[in-house]
Every structure is written in structure tokens, then in C-alpha cells.
N, C-alpha and C positions, 0 to 999 in steps of 0.2 A: 338284433339291434332295434327293430321296430317295437319289440316288447318293452324295451327300456324307455322309448319315447312316449309310449301310451300308458306307462305305469302311473297310478295316481300318487299325488304327493302325500306324505305321511300327515296324520292329523296335527293341527296346530296345538302346541303345548299351552299350558296356562299363561295368561297375560303377565303375571308377576315374574315369569321366567324370561320373557323377551322384551317387555316394555322398558325396564330400567336401562339396559344397554342401548336400546334404540333412542331414548331421550338423551342419554349421555352422548351418544354418537352425533346427534344433531347439535347439541349445545357446545361440545368441545370436539372439534374434528380429530378423529383418531381415538377419542376417549372411550368409545364403546368397545373397541378392541382391547384397549388397556384394561378396562373393567373385566373383560372376558379372558384376561391373562394372555393375550396375543400381542405382546409388547412390541416386537419388531414391526409387525404389520400396522399396529396403531401408530407407531412413530413415523413410519413411511407415509401412511395416508394423512396423518395430521400435518406432517411437515410439508408435504406437497400441496395440501389445501391452503396452508398458511402462506407458503411462498407465492402461490397463484394470487391469493387475495392481496398480499402486500405489494406485489408487482402491479396489480391493477390500481391500487391506491397511489403508488408512486407515479404511474402514468396518468393520474388525475381522471380515472375512469368514472363514469356516471353510475350512481346507484339508482336503479329504477324505482319509480313510484307508480302504483297502479293507476292507469288512466284508460278511460273507455272512449269510444268514438266509433269509427268504422271497425270492421272485423280485424283487419291487419294491425291497426293501432292497439286494439284490445289485446290481441295475442302477444304482440311484442312487449308492451309495457306491463301487462299483468303477469305474463310468463317470466319476464325479466325480474320483476319484483319478487316473485316466488323463488326464483333461483338465487337471487341475492340473499334473501332471508334464510335460505337453506344453509348458508355458511355459518349459522348459529352465532356463537359468541363473537366471532370476528366481525360480523355485521353489526351486532349490538354495540360492541366497543367503538366501531367506526362512527356510529350515530351518536353515542354518548359523548365522544370527544369532538363532535361537531363537524365531522367530515361531510362536505357537500361540494360537489363539483357540478358546474353548469352542464347541461346537455348541449354541447357545442360540437361543431364539426372539426375534425383534425385526425391525423393518422394515429398519433400516440394515444389520444383520448379515446378513440374508437377501439384500439387494441386493449387499453386499460379496462374499458367497459366489458369487453368480451372476457378478459381474465377474471373479472369479478363474478360474472355469471358462471363461468366454467368452474371457479372455485366452489360455488354453491352446488353445481351439478355433480362435481366430483365428490363432495361431501354426501350427496344423496346416494351415490354408489357405495360409499363407505357405510352409510346407514343400512342399506340393503344387505351388505355383506355381514355386518354385525348382527342384524336380525336373523339371517340364515344360520349363522354360527350359534346364536343363542337358542334358536328353535330346533337345533339338532339336525338341520338339513345339509350342513356343510362342516367340514373339519377345520 
């Protein structure tokens, strides 16, 4: 078992093999898997990401904007902004259609903000999975 843990990863294939599914996976949640002909996995990942994002919008969650200041503020706001943008087209459409919720206190607003961030982070996991499939490291 220790041999398997220390085995080196196979070499990275050419960029043209893994970059298109990775970009599609970011832009359209689940799209990278559909591009790789993993239809069910793509539908499940895309559907879950979309549901999380829409629930966050319905709860009037806050979409983070990068803000600096002390270390904690920087980590929360820059990290949240990166996670929100990781939702790809869902984030872009929300901004195009003028979604803007104030950063206010409240239980449902707070949960909505977390749902929006989690949707982006879930899409990052889907992007990593699509990359590993495209690179031949996973079936």
C-alpha cells in the first residue's frame, strides 16, 4: 500500500487535451463532463451547482467583491469573491441581470451568501474532476 502512496503521477498530457474541458467546466457547471461524454456526472454536478446558486440568490445572498484591509477581511472578501466567480456563467448572468444584494445581517441572507460561495467551490471540485478525467488520471 505504501508503494501506491509514493508512486509518482503520470506526466501531464498536452495542454490541448485538458484545457478545453477545464475552461468549459468553469464556464458551464457540468459542461466539462458533458464535453468528455460523462453525461450523467455532468448533469448531476451542473444541476447541484445551479441549485445551490439559485437558492443563494433566492435567499438574497451577497456576492462578494474583493476588499482589502486587515488580514481577516482580505481573506474573507477576496476568497469569497474568487469562490463566487468560480461558479462561471451563473455568476456572470447574475451580474449581467443586475443582481445585487446588500451585505446586511440576517439569517437567510447569511445562508444565501454561503450557498453562493459553496456553489462556486463545488464547481471548482467539478473542474478538478474534469481535468483529471481529461488528463487520463481518472476514469
